[in-house]
C-alpha positions as CSV (number, residue, x, y, z in Angstrom):
1,M,33.8,120.0,31.4
2,N,33.8,117.7,34.6
3,D,33.5,114.0,34.1
4,Y,30.2,113.5,36.3
5,L,28.8,117.2,34.0
6,E,29.3,115.4,31.1
7,F,28.5,111.5,32.2
8,L,24.6,114.1,32.6
9,A,25.0,115.4,29.5
10,L,25.8,112.3,27.7
11,F,23.4,110.1,28.8
12,G,20.9,113.0,28.9
13,V,19.6,112.6,32.9
14,G,16.1,114.2,33.4
15,G,16.1,115.8,37.1
16,A,19.2,115.1,37.4
17,H,19.7,116.2,41.4
18,P,19.1,115.4,45.0
19,G,15.1,114.2,44.9
20,G,14.7,114.4,41.6
21,F,12.1,115.6,39.6
22,P,9.5,114.0,41.4
23,L,10.9,116.5,44.2
24,T,10.6,119.0,41.5
25,K,6.6,118.7,41.0
26,K,6.1,118.5,44.8
27,I,8.0,121.9,45.2
28,L,6.3,123.6,42.0
29,Q,3.2,122.4,42.9
30,E,3.1,124.1,46.5
31,E,4.4,127.1,45.1
32,G,2.1,127.9,42.6
33,F,2.5,130.3,39.1
34,S,0.2,132.5,37.8
35,V,-0.8,132.1,34.5
36,N,2.2,133.5,31.6
37,A,5.0,134.1,34.6
38,K,7.6,134.8,33.8
39,V,10.6,131.9,34.4
40,L,14.0,131.6,34.0
41,D,15.3,128.2,34.8
42,I,18.8,127.9,35.1
43,G,20.8,124.8,34.2
44,C,17.1,123.2,32.5
45,G,19.4,120.2,31.5
46,T,17.4,118.4,29.3
47,G,14.4,120.8,29.3
48,Q,12.0,118.1,32.1
49,T,11.3,121.2,34.3
50,A,11.0,123.9,31.5
51,A,8.6,121.8,29.7
52,H,6.4,120.8,33.0
53,L,6.0,125.0,33.6
54,I,5.0,125.5,30.7
55,S,2.5,123.0,30.2
56,K,1.1,122.7,34.0
57,Y,1.3,126.1,34.8
58,Q,1.4,128.1,31.4
59,C,4.5,130.3,32.3
60,E,7.4,132.2,29.9
61,V,10.1,130.3,30.4
62,T,13.5,131.1,29.3
63,A,15.6,128.1,29.9
64,I,19.5,128.3,30.1
65,D,22.3,125.9,29.8
66,K,26.0,125.9,30.4
67,H,26.5,122.7,28.4
68,P,25.9,122.3,24.4
69,I,24.9,118.8,24.8
70,M,22.0,119.7,27.0
71,I,21.1,122.7,25.0
72,N,20.4,120.3,21.4
73,K,19.1,117.8,24.0
74,A,16.2,120.2,25.5
75,K,15.6,121.7,21.9
76,K,14.8,118.3,21.0
77,R,12.3,118.1,24.2
78,F,10.5,121.0,23.0
79,Q,10.2,120.5,19.8
80,T,9.1,117.4,19.9
81,L,6.0,119.2,22.5
82,G,5.4,122.0,20.0
83,Y,7.0,124.6,22.7
84,T,7.8,127.7,21.6
85,L,10.3,129.5,24.0
86,Q,13.4,131.3,24.4
87,L,16.5,128.6,25.1
88,S,20.1,129.4,25.0
89,Q,23.7,128.9,25.9
90,E,24.4,130.6,28.8
91,D,26.7,130.9,32.3
92,A,24.7,132.0,35.6
93,E,27.3,133.7,35.9
94,N,27.0,136.0,33.0
95,L,23.6,136.7,32.5
96,S,22.3,138.2,29.2
97,F,19.3,139.6,30.3
98,K,18.3,142.4,30.9
99,N,17.5,143.6,34.8
100,H,14.7,143.0,36.6
101,Q,13.2,140.5,33.4
102,F,11.7,138.1,35.7
103,D,9.5,136.7,38.3
104,Y,11.1,133.6,39.4
105,V,14.9,132.1,38.6
106,L,14.3,128.3,39.1
107,S,18.1,127.0,39.9
108,E,18.1,122.8,40.6
109,S,21.5,121.3,41.6
110,V,23.3,124.3,39.8
111,L,24.6,127.1,42.0
112,S,27.5,125.0,44.0
113,F,29.0,124.4,40.3
114,T,29.7,128.6,39.9
115,D,31.5,130.7,42.4
116,C,28.3,131.7,43.9
117,E,28.6,135.4,44.6
118,K,28.8,136.3,40.7
119,S,25.3,133.6,40.3
120,L,23.7,135.1,42.9
121,G,24.4,138.4,42.0
122,E,22.9,137.7,38.3
123,I,20.2,135.9,39.4
124,K,19.3,139.2,41.8
125,R,19.7,141.5,38.8
126,V,17.4,140.0,36.3
127,L,14.4,139.3,38.8
128,T,12.0,141.2,39.7
129,N,11.4,143.9,42.7
130,D,9.3,141.3,44.9
131,G,10.9,138.2,42.6
132,V,11.7,134.4,44.4
133,L,14.3,131.8,44.1
134,I,13.8,128.8,44.4
135,A,17.6,126.8,44.8
136,I,17.8,123.0,45.3
137,E,21.5,122.6,47.0
138,M,23.7,120.3,48.3
139,T,24.5,120.6,51.7
140,N,26.3,119.6,54.4
141,E,24.8,117.9,57.2
142,E,28.0,118.0,59.7
143,N,31.4,119.1,60.3
144,L,33.1,116.9,56.8
145,S,37.2,116.8,56.8
146,T,39.6,118.8,54.4
147,L,40.4,115.4,52.8
148,E,36.1,114.8,52.4
149,M,35.7,117.7,51.0
150,E,38.1,117.9,48.5
151,E,36.6,114.1,47.7
152,I,33.4,115.8,46.8
153,K,34.2,118.5,45.4
154,K,36.6,117.0,42.8
155,F,34.7,114.3,41.6
156,Y,31.4,116.4,41.3
157,G,33.3,119.6,40.4
158,V,31.7,121.6,42.7
159,K,33.1,124.9,43.8
160,K,31.6,124.6,47.6
161,I,30.0,122.7,50.0
162,L,28.6,125.0,52.3
163,A,26.2,124.5,55.6
164,E,22.8,125.2,55.5
165,E,23.0,128.5,57.3
166,E,26.4,129.4,55.4
167,W,24.2,128.9,52.3
168,K,21.2,131.2,54.4
169,Q,24.0,134.2,55.0
170,L,25.3,133.8,51.1
171,F,21.7,134.8,50.6
172,I,21.2,137.5,52.8
173,D,25.0,139.1,51.5
174,S,23.6,139.0,47.8
175,G,20.6,141.4,48.5
176,F,17.7,138.8,49.8
177,T,15.8,140.1,52.6
178,N,13.3,136.8,53.2
179,V,14.8,133.4,53.1
180,S,13.1,130.3,53.7
181,I,14.7,126.8,54.2
182,R,13.1,123.2,53.7
183,K,14.9,120.3,55.0
184,A,15.0,117.0,53.2
185,D,15.5,114.2,53.7
186,S,19.5,112.5,53.4
187,L,21.2,111.8,49.5
188,L,20.3,108.1,50.1
189,T,17.0,107.9,51.4
190,N,16.2,109.7,47.6
191,L,18.1,107.7,45.6
192,E,16.4,104.7,44.9
193,E,13.6,106.6,44.0
194,E,15.2,108.8,42.1
195,F,17.0,107.0,39.7
196,N,13.7,105.0,39.3
197,N,11.6,108.2,38.0
198,T,14.9,109.3,35.8
199,E,14.7,110.4,32.4
200,F,17.4,109.4,29.9
201,Q,18.3,111.0,27.0
202,L,21.0,108.7,24.9
203,S,23.8,110.1,23.3
204,Q,25.4,108.0,20.3
205,G,29.0,106.5,21.0
206,I,29.1,107.4,24.9
207,P,32.7,106.2,25.9
208,Q,32.5,103.2,28.3
209,S,34.7,105.4,31.4
210,Y,31.3,107.1,31.6
211,V,28.8,104.1,32.2
212,K,31.4,104.2,35.7
213,I,30.4,107.6,36.7
214,F,26.9,106.7,38.3
215,D,27.9,103.8,40.4
216,Q,31.2,106.2,41.8
217,H,28.1,108.5,42.3
218,E,26.5,105.9,44.4
219,E,29.3,105.2,46.5
220,L,29.7,108.5,47.2
221,T,25.9,109.1,48.3
222,N,26.9,106.0,50.3
223,K,29.7,107.5,52.0
224,Y,28.1,110.4,52.8
225,K,25.3,109.6,54.1
226,H,24.7,110.6,56.9
227,K,27.2,114.2,56.1
228,L,25.9,115.3,52.7
229,G,22.3,116.1,52.2
230,F,19.8,119.0,50.1
231,R,18.1,121.5,51.3
232,I,15.5,123.9,48.6
233,Y,15.9,127.7,49.6
234,R,13.1,130.2,48.3
235,C,14.7,133.4,48.8
236,I,13.1,136.6,48.1
237,I,14.7,139.9,47.4
């Protein structure tokens, strides 16, 4: 497991994506959900977004994550809140769900960490015929050099760093016919708000080496503030 992803799990970082949980709440509010809408939260982390979907919108939520520590922390959250939902450790590239099962799939900074062609194929498969994918993803703002790409990919463990048009083409190639893109501020603009609103669920006995990971994340964010941003992609089949 990549050190950055391990850091997120050990520290139980909630809203671990550009813009953080404040952005998530704004996106969900603008989307609006019918009661009992079936939502798959891919890469649910500590369950912060899934819990909000249940409490605010009364959605029927299924939550998955690849990391067992995140699953355990999400389970504790749901138990504390008294929520009953399907929670499982799964890989987005190989989902166990039946075809056309969900009205929405929510992916907050997840696709970049996967083989996008495989995960998007699975997402399309489990969505209903008029289903919606909402994805918040790291996006290349300017041309990154090969060395810059490798530095970012190595630290975060991402597979690709795509530009906006590359993301759009990928969604279209994966079978989505309507792709709308919302441009958000750079990572740096949101860093302070994101950190101030970040929730932590710390594991016991965290190795000291992982304490430095956030500082390294901040350094990279500053270094690439003009070249690395994010977008909100809303994709309809």
